[in-house]
C-alpha distance (Angstrom), angle and dihedral (degrees) to the residues before:
residue distance angle dihedral
X1 . . .
X2 3.81 . .
X3 3.80 121.7 .
X4 3.79 125.9 -112.3
X5 3.79 106.8 -76.5
X6 3.80 125.0 -128.4
X7 3.81 90.4 -153.2
X8 3.78 115.8 114.7
X9 3.79 89.1 -176.2
X10 3.80 98.6 60.2
X11 3.84 97.6 -170.1
X12 3.82 95.6 112.9
X13 3.78 97.2 49.2
X14 3.81 91.3 40.6
X15 3.81 90.0 56.0
X16 3.78 98.9 46.4
X17 3.79 110.8 117.0
X18 3.82 115.2 -101.0
X19 3.80 108.8 -77.8
X20 3.80 91.6 -119.4
X21 3.83 88.2 64.5
X22 3.81 93.8 52.8
X23 3.78 120.7 103.0
X24 3.78 118.3 -106.0
X25 3.81 107.3 -85.2
X26 3.81 115.1 -144.5
X27 3.79 102.1 -159.0
X28 3.78 100.9 161.0
X29 3.80 109.0 129.1
X30 3.80 93.6 21.8
X31 3.77 104.1 91.7
X32 3.80 120.2 168.4
X33 3.79 133.4 165.2
X34 3.79 116.8 -92.5
X35 3.83 89.5 -112.4
X36 3.79 110.6 55.0
X37 3.81 131.2 157.8
X38 3.81 113.3 -170.9
X39 3.81 92.1 -157.6
X40 3.79 91.1 58.3
X41 3.81 92.7 44.9
X42 3.81 91.4 57.2
X43 3.82 97.3 45.5
X44 3.82 123.6 13.6
X45 3.80 92.2 31.4
X46 3.80 90.7 51.8
X47 3.81 91.2 52.2
X48 3.80 88.8 49.9
X49 3.82 88.5 53.5
X50 3.81 90.6 56.6
X51 3.81 101.5 -96.8
X52 3.80 95.6 115.3
X53 3.82 94.8 114.4
X54 3.82 95.2 41.9
X55 3.79 117.2 105.3
X56 3.81 109.3 -105.4
X57 3.81 103.3 174.0
X58 3.79 136.4 20.0
X59 3.76 118.8 -171.2
X60 3.79 144.8 125.3
X61 3.79 91.4 17.3
X62 3.80 97.7 -51.7
X63 3.78 139.6 101.2
X64 3.79 118.9 -148.7
X65 3.78 125.3 -165.5
X66 3.78 124.3 -142.6
X67 3.80 88.9 -104.6
X68 3.80 91.5 52.4
X69 3.80 91.5 47.0
X70 3.80 90.9 48.8
X71 3.80 93.0 50.5
X72 3.81 91.9 44.8
X73 3.80 94.0 51.0
X74 3.79 92.6 45.8
X75 3.81 91.4 53.1
X76 3.79 90.2 49.3
X77 3.80 91.6 48.3
X78 3.80 89.5 55.1
X79 3.81 89.6 54.9
X80 3.78 92.6 49.1
X81 3.78 93.3 51.7
X82 3.82 102.9 33.0
X83 3.80 102.5 34.3
X84 3.80 105.6 23.4
X85 3.79 98.4 36.1
X86 3.80 97.9 -126.1
X87 3.80 110.6 171.7
X88 3.82 125.6 -168.8
X89 3.78 110.0 -77.4
X90 3.82 96.8 25.7
X91 3.79 112.5 131.5
X92 3.79 113.8 -118.6
X93 3.81 119.6 -167.1
X94 3.81 119.7 -152.1
X95 3.80 120.0 -160.4
X96 3.78 117.8 -169.7
X97 3.75 147.4 107.4
X98 3.82 117.7 -103.3
X99 3.80 106.8 -65.6
X100 3.82 138.3 126.4
X101 3.82 92.2 -99.3
X102 3.80 90.9 60.4
X103 3.81 90.7 51.6
X104 3.81 90.3 48.2
X105 3.82 92.1 50.8
X106 3.80 91.6 48.6
X107 3.80 92.2 50.2
X108 3.81 92.7 45.0
X109 3.79 93.5 51.3
X110 3.81 89.7 46.8
X111 3.81 90.5 52.3
X112 3.80 88.7 51.5
X113 3.79 88.9 56.8
X114 3.79 94.7 -110.2
X115 3.78 125.0 145.1
X116 3.80 105.1 -119.2
X117 3.80 126.5 -142.6
X118 3.81 111.1 -169.1
X119 3.82 113.1 -161.4
X120 3.77 138.5 -165.6
X121 3.80 117.4 -100.5
X122 3.80 94.0 -131.7
X123 3.81 96.5 58.5
X124 3.80 115.1 118.7
X125 3.79 127.1 -136.5
X126 3.80 93.5 -94.7
X127 3.80 92.3 51.9
X128 3.80 91.8 46.1
X129 3.82 89.3 50.1
X130 3.82 91.4 59.4
X131 3.80 90.0 54.0
X132 3.81 93.5 44.3
X133 3.80 91.5 49.9
X134 3.80 95.3 45.2
X135 3.82 93.7 50.1
X136 3.83 96.5 30.8
X137 3.78 90.1 -128.6
X138 3.80 116.7 -163.4
X139 3.81 102.7 -179.7
X140 3.81 134.1 41.3
X141 3.80 128.8 -170.3
X142 3.78 109.9 -161.8
X143 3.80 136.5 -177.8
X144 3.81 103.4 -113.2
X145 3.82 89.4 -126.5
X146 3.81 89.1 64.1
X147 3.79 100.5 42.8
X148 3.80 101.1 112.1
X149 3.81 98.2 74.3
X150 3.80 92.1 37.7
X151 3.80 92.3 54.2
X152 3.80 91.1 45.2
X153 3.80 88.3 54.4
X154 3.80 92.5 48.0
X155 3.81 92.6 49.6
X156 3.81 90.2 63.2
X157 3.81 98.9 34.8
X158 3.79 126.5 104.9
X159 3.82 90.6 -164.9
X160 3.81 107.5 40.2
X161 3.81 107.8 82.0
X162 3.81 104.3 155.1
X163 3.82 126.6 48.7
X164 3.77 117.0 170.5
X165 3.79 129.5 174.0
X166 3.78 129.2 -130.4
X167 3.79 128.9 -169.8
X168 3.79 108.9 -109.2
X169 3.81 90.7 -173.1
X170 3.83 90.4 67.8
X171 3.80 94.1 -118.7
X172 3.83 90.4 119.1
X173 3.79 94.1 -140.2
X174 3.81 98.8 127.8
X175 3.80 126.6 95.9
X176 3.81 96.8 -100.7
X177 3.80 91.4 48.9
X178 3.81 94.0 48.8
X179 3.79 91.4 50.2
X180 3.80 91.5 48.7
X181 3.81 93.0 54.2
X182 3.81 88.9 67.5
X183 3.80 94.0 54.2
X184 3.82 131.1 91.2
X185 3.80 120.9 -102.8
X186 3.79 93.0 -126.6
X187 3.79 120.8 78.7
X188 3.78 130.1 175.6
X189 3.77 99.6 -132.5
X190 3.78 119.4 -145.2
X191 3.79 110.4 -94.6
X192 3.76 95.9 -127.4
X193 3.78 122.1 -173.5
X194 3.79 115.5 -105.6
X195 3.84 86.6 -116.3
X196 3.80 96.6 46.9
X197 3.79 110.5 117.5
X198 3.81 109.4 -102.0
X199 3.78 101.8 169.2
X200 3.79 140.7 28.1
X201 3.79 111.9 -156.1
X202 3.78 114.7 -164.1
X203 3.80 110.3 -150.1
X204 3.79 115.0 -111.0
X205 3.78 93.9 -140.0
X206 3.78 94.6 54.5
X207 3.77 118.7 133.8
X208 3.79 123.6 176.7
X209 3.80 112.6 1.8
X210 3.83 106.3 18.1
X211 3.79 120.7 -119.0
X212 3.80 117.3 -136.0
X213 3.79 119.9 -160.7
X214 3.80 117.1 -150.3
X215 3.79 119.8 -138.3
X216 3.80 128.8 -174.6
X217 3.80 129.6 -137.5
X218 3.81 89.2 -106.6
X219 3.82 91.0 53.3
X220 3.81 90.6 63.4
X221 3.79 88.8 54.8
X222 3.81 93.8 43.8
X223 3.81 95.3 59.1
X224 3.80 89.7 52.4
X225 3.80 96.8 42.6
X226 3.81 90.2 44.7
X227 3.80 115.4 34.4
X228 3.82 99.8 16.0
X229 3.81 93.7 46.5
X230 3.81 99.3 37.6
X231 3.80 102.9 36.1
X232 3.80 103.3 26.4
X233 3.81 99.5 28.5
X234 3.82 90.7 -144.8
X235 3.81 117.5 -158.0
X236 3.79 135.0 178.7
X237 3.81 89.0 -96.5
X238 3.80 93.7 65.5
X239 3.79 124.8 108.1
X240 3.81 115.5 -159.9
X241 3.79 128.4 -150.8
X242 3.79 132.1 168.9
X243 3.76 151.2 139.1
X244 3.83 108.3 -121.3
X245 3.81 114.5 108.2
X246 3.79 117.4 -109.4
X247 3.81 84.8 -128.6
X248 3.81 87.7 74.8
X249 3.78 120.6 65.9
X250 3.82 91.5 -125.2
X251 3.80 89.1 60.9
X252 3.80 96.3 39.2
X253 3.79 90.3 54.0
X254 3.78 97.9 41.4
X255 3.81 98.2 41.5
X256 3.80 103.9 31.2
X257 3.81 117.8 11.6
X258 3.81 97.5 43.3
X259 3.80 99.5 47.8
X260 3.81 94.8 39.6
X261 3.81 93.0 48.8
X262 3.83 91.4 60.3
X263 3.80 104.0 34.2
X264 3.81 92.6 -102.7
X265 3.82 129.1 136.0
X266 3.81 128.7 -101.1
X267 3.80 120.9 -155.8
X268 3.80 111.7 -157.8
X269 3.79 125.6 -157.6
X270 3.78 123.7 -168.2
X271 3.80 88.8 -159.1
X272 3.78 106.6 33.4
X273 3.79 99.6 -174.2
X274 3.82 116.4 155.4
X275 3.85 92.1 -104.2
X276 3.82 90.7 51.8
X277 3.80 92.4 47.6
X278 3.80 90.9 48.1
X279 3.80 89.2 52.5
X280 3.82 91.9 50.4
X281 3.81 93.2 46.3
X282 3.79 90.6 53.6
X283 3.81 95.5 41.7
X284 3.81 98.9 47.5
X285 3.82 99.0 24.7
X286 3.78 90.9 -120.2
X287 3.80 114.2 -155.5
X288 3.82 104.7 -170.8
X289 3.80 124.7 45.9
X290 3.81 130.2 -173.0
X291 3.78 117.3 -167.1
X292 3.80 144.8 114.9
X293 3.83 128.2 -80.8
X294 3.80 92.5 -103.7
X295 3.82 90.4 61.5
X296 3.80 91.6 48.7
X297 3.81 88.7 54.6
X298 3.81 88.2 55.0
X299 3.81 90.2 48.8
X300 3.79 90.8 51.7
X301 3.79 89.3 53.9
X302 3.81 90.5 48.4
X303 3.80 90.8 52.4
X304 3.79 88.2 55.7
X305 3.81 86.9 58.4
X306 3.80 94.7 49.3
X307 3.79 106.4 -85.7
X308 3.81 111.2 152.8
X309 3.81 109.6 -138.7
X310 3.80 94.7 153.7
X311 3.81 92.2 119.6
X312 3.82 90.3 72.3
X313 3.78 110.2 101.1
X314 3.82 96.1 167.1
X315 3.80 124.7 36.8
X316 3.80 112.1 -177.8
X317 3.79 119.9 -161.9
X318 3.79 121.2 -164.7
X319 3.77 140.7 134.8
X320 3.81 91.2 65.7
X321 3.77 129.6 37.4
X322 3.79 110.5 -92.9
X323 3.83 111.4 -116.4
X324 3.81 114.1 -134.1
X325 3.85 93.0 -123.8
X326 3.81 91.3 59.4
X327 3.81 91.6 47.5
X328 3.80 91.5 48.1
X329 3.81 94.0 47.1
X330 3.81 90.3 49.7
X331 3.80 91.5 50.4
X332 3.81 90.8 49.8
X333 3.81 93.2 49.0
X334 3.81 100.0 40.9
X335 3.79 108.0 17.6
X336 3.82 87.4 -130.1
X337 3.81 129.2 102.1
X338 3.75 126.3 -110.9
X339 3.80 102.3 -126.1
X340 3.78 106.1 -133.9
X341 3.78 115.4 -163.6
X342 3.76 142.6 162.5
X343 3.77 127.2 -133.6
X344 3.78 137.6 158.6
X345 3.78 136.2 -149.8
X346 3.80 86.4 -121.8
X347 3.84 90.0 57.9
X348 3.84 92.5 39.1
X349 3.81 96.1 -130.1
X350 3.82 146.8 -5.3
X351 3.82 115.3 -27.9
X352 3.83 102.2 167.5
X353 3.79 120.4 42.6
X354 3.76 148.0 154.5
X355 3.80 113.3 -109.2
X356 3.79 132.4 -144.4
X357 3.79 89.3 -111.2
X358 3.81 95.5 40.1
X359 3.80 118.3 37.8
X360 3.77 133.9 140.4
X361 3.81 133.7 178.2
X362 3.83 116.7 -102.7
X363 3.81 88.6 13.9
X364 3.80 128.5 113.3
X365 3.79 92.5 -156.3
X366 3.77 136.4 -143.7
X367 3.81 132.3 -29.1
X368 3.79 113.9 -83.5
X369 3.81 116.9 -113.5
X370 3.79 109.6 -68.3
X371 3.81 96.1 22.6
X372 3.78 133.0 101.1
X373 3.80 125.5 -162.4
X374 3.78 135.9 -170.6
X375 3.79 137.8 172.6
X376 3.81 112.9 -123.4
X377 3.79 140.1 -176.1
X378 3.81 127.2 -123.7
X379 3.84 90.5 -81.3
X380 3.80 92.9 52.1
X381 3.80 96.1 -106.0
X382 3.79 117.4 142.0
X383 3.79 112.6 -107.7
X384 3.82 126.2 -137.5
X385 3.80 118.4 -97.1
X386 3.78 112.3 -78.7
X387 3.81 96.4 26.8
X388 3.79 119.4 116.8
X389 3.79 117.8 -122.7
X390 3.78 146.4 126.9
X391 3.80 120.0 -47.0
X392 3.80 115.1 -121.4
X393 3.80 121.3 -175.0
X394 3.78 139.4 174.8
X395 3.79 134.1 178.2
X396 3.81 143.7 123.0
X397 3.83 92.1 -40.3
X398 3.78 127.9 44.4
X399 3.77 149.1 155.9
X400 3.77 121.0 -58.1
X401 3.79 111.5 161.1
X402 3.79 119.8 -157.7
X403 3.83 107.2 -111.0
X404 3.79 94.7 -35.4
X405 3.80 131.6 140.9
X406 3.80 88.6 -150.5
X407 3.83 87.0 80.0
X408 3.82 87.4 88.2
X409 3.81 90.9 56.9
X410 3.79 95.8 50.5
X411 3.81 98.5 40.6
X412 3.80 117.2 49.8
X413 3.78 125.0 166.3
X414 3.80 91.9 -12.8
X415 3.84 93.2 -53.6
X416 3.79 129.3 110.4
X417 3.82 109.4 -124.7
X418 3.79 101.4 -152.7
X419 3.80 100.3 -167.7
X420 3.81 93.0 -113.8
X421 3.79 130.5 121.8
X422 3.82 114.4 -137.4
X423 3.77 142.2 157.8
X424 3.81 127.0 -147.0
X425 3.79 122.6 -138.4
X426 3.80 126.1 -141.6
X427 3.81 91.3 -90.0
X428 3.80 93.1 54.4
X429 3.78 96.1 -105.3
X430 3.77 116.4 143.2
X431 3.80 123.4 -129.5
X432 3.80 122.0 -163.6
X433 3.80 117.8 -128.8
X434 3.81 103.6 170.1
X435 3.73 144.9 -58.1
X436 3.80 106.3 -71.6
X437 3.80 88.2 -108.1
X438 3.83 93.8 44.5
X439 3.78 96.8 68.6
X440 3.80 107.5 114.0
X441 3.81 116.1 -143.6
X442 3.80 107.4 -158.9
X443 3.81 121.1 173.2
X444 3.81 88.9 -25.0
X445 3.81 95.7 -48.9
X446 3.81 121.3 118.8
X447 3.81 108.5 -137.2
X448 3.81 124.2 -176.1
X449 3.79 109.4 -140.8
X450 3.84 94.9 -149.1
X451 3.81 90.7 58.6
X452 3.81 90.4 56.8
X453 3.81 90.0 45.4
X454 3.80 91.2 53.6
X455 3.81 90.2 52.2
X456 3.80 91.9 50.0
X457 3.81 92.8 46.7
X458 3.79 89.4 57.8
X459 3.82 89.1 65.5
X460 3.83 112.4 94.2
X461 3.82 93.4 -132.9
X462 3.82 94.0 58.6
X463 3.80 121.0 90.1
X464 3.82 99.1 169.3
X465 3.78 136.6 -12.0
X466 3.78 144.0 179.7
X467 3.79 125.0 -159.5
X468 3.79 124.1 -154.0
X469 3.78 138.9 166.0
X470 3.80 109.9 -103.5
X471 3.82 120.2 -161.6
X472 3.81 114.5 -98.4
X473 3.78 128.3 179.1
X474 3.79 96.0 -143.0
X475 3.82 101.2 38.6
X476 3.79 103.3 25.7
X477 3.80 88.5 -123.8
X478 3.78 135.2 7.9
X479 3.78 128.7 -153.9
X480 3.80 107.8 -99.7
X481 3.81 121.5 -171.4
X482 3.79 123.3 -157.3
X483 3.79 105.4 -159.1
X484 3.81 133.5 -167.6
X485 3.81 107.7 -159.1
X486 3.80 124.7 -146.2
X487 3.81 86.1 -130.1
X488 3.82 112.3 30.8
X489 3.80 89.2 -159.9
X490 3.80 88.5 69.5
X491 3.82 92.1 70.5
X492 3.80 106.9 121.9
X493 3.78 143.8 122.1
X494 3.80 87.7 -97.4
X495 3.81 90.4 57.0
X496 3.81 90.8 49.1
X497 3.79 90.4 54.7
X498 3.81 91.4 45.0
X499 3.80 90.9 53.5
X500 3.80 92.7 46.0
X501 3.79 91.5 50.0
X502 3.80 90.6 47.4
X503 3.81 91.3 54.8
X504 3.81 92.0 46.7
X505 3.79 88.9 53.4
X506 3.83 93.4 46.5
X507 3.81 103.2 45.8
X508 3.81 137.6 6.6
X509 3.82 105.8 -44.0
X510 3.82 94.4 -129.0
X511 3.83 88.2 66.9
X512 3.80 95.1 63.1
X513 3.85 117.8 121.0
X514 3.80 108.4 -100.8
X515 3.80 87.9 -168.7
X516 3.82 123.7 44.9
X517 3.79 120.0 -175.9
X518 3.80 122.4 -174.9
X519 3.80 119.0 -143.1
X520 3.80 138.6 172.7
X521 3.82 94.1 -126.0
X522 3.80 142.5 -7.7
X523 3.81 124.3 -116.9
X524 3.81 109.8 -105.5
X525 3.78 141.7 175.9
X526 3.79 120.5 -120.8
X527 3.81 88.9 -96.1
X528 3.80 91.5 58.0
X529 3.79 97.8 -103.5
X530 3.78 112.7 146.4
X531 3.81 109.8 -120.0
X532 3.78 98.5 -135.5
X533 3.79 91.2 168.3
X534 3.82 88.8 70.4
X535 3.79 90.0 54.3
X536 3.82 89.5 46.7
X537 3.80 91.4 51.6
X538 3.79 90.3 50.7
X539 3.81 91.3 49.5
X540 3.80 92.0 48.7
X541 3.80 91.5 48.1
X542 3.80 90.4 50.6
X543 3.81 89.1 51.5
X544 3.79 90.9 50.5
X545 3.80 95.5 -112.1
X546 3.83 116.4 148.0
């Protein structure tokens, strides 16, 4: 039974899927008061606990304490309610790169009881319109440097009535900032229910009609009190850095929720390239890093050239499966494990992870506290240890799509079916094989692309690679590797044969790439995930498939 909502605009709760189609929620050990506002918990409550003078955010040349962040967000919340007419339950879109102003706007809207939709800065008007229409968004807060596409979206929208700019550079010269300067630093936050929707996360892999995942105020606390506390052991001394956008739940958790929950510091980079992250790690002695395996490869190279990343005590890898060679190189260089994990927008954050005391190469690890996982067949029956099947998971968070029939695909029998293929070893550790749609069937053999990628990455000539199934008349599909070389000049037929022979010697010979294509770079999302579907589309087009 859900609690009495504080939302006056009931759109979010009205569009939750029927409760009988929700996954089982395992909430034991995650106890919160009936009235809970995540924005308050991460600001005012932290000041009340004595963290007022601690640095909360670093970005765009400024440090901000918890007291400054609290005052800033309370002023902004006043503007939202008193000047822009935001009422609890309204959807508020935020458009910005990673910077302190974006975090402040998110917290302010959350305090006002709004349902926040954080969006990527590179989205165009047409892409924004799909999100606005799906969530019936009435208000948008936008970095003034990104206004053009936002205003173009609003001009055509029947839902979006208020677009106001903020200054992402922290100069406070935009309209929202000027209005906030006139407001008091105290704000009576809306006493939302712990199961009021606080956040809509649009899935990064969405094509066609976007899918929006619905997350409660308590969910934002659960990922911190579960994963961040249990796996990372976050303390007030930690300094966070990372590359994932705050628009994605992986980034929002790792670069905002986790540090702010424990009185730690978040450093925010608008352009989180490996060189920029390396600079920040060295400058601020960052201790916790969230990024993708490709960035860790760049960091390993930088350490060879003298970069000092010894302050990092926790390096979290997600977004892409972590190849064993990267893990092993990191262990050799630092003496510390790279903590591979898997999460999903539907689950909000990481639910299976390696731990400091339990980590293995080419292994995703054990379920995080509160979660259960199993490997199942197509009928939903649990498979014996060692057999490859679909990953099913349940825990204190879970999938609730906004008004979407695809709920029945993701949640089956109370379990979240993540779309990943895994196998479980005798000790209960989970090992990634592929996305369910990334298994390559070639001449009757099932071949996991990531396994071939890991073999290729162990070759000294290979910088990055992506493996797909390319159409083939004789075999149905063949294994095709798209390879970025450390030295592009090494591209040759001899190198192709050397790589093929290396794979044959590393794993079962039938898995070797029959096609090797060299490229300057691989297509990726903003979170660092390789977009293999683009490579697949290119291969299908080359084969003449529609």
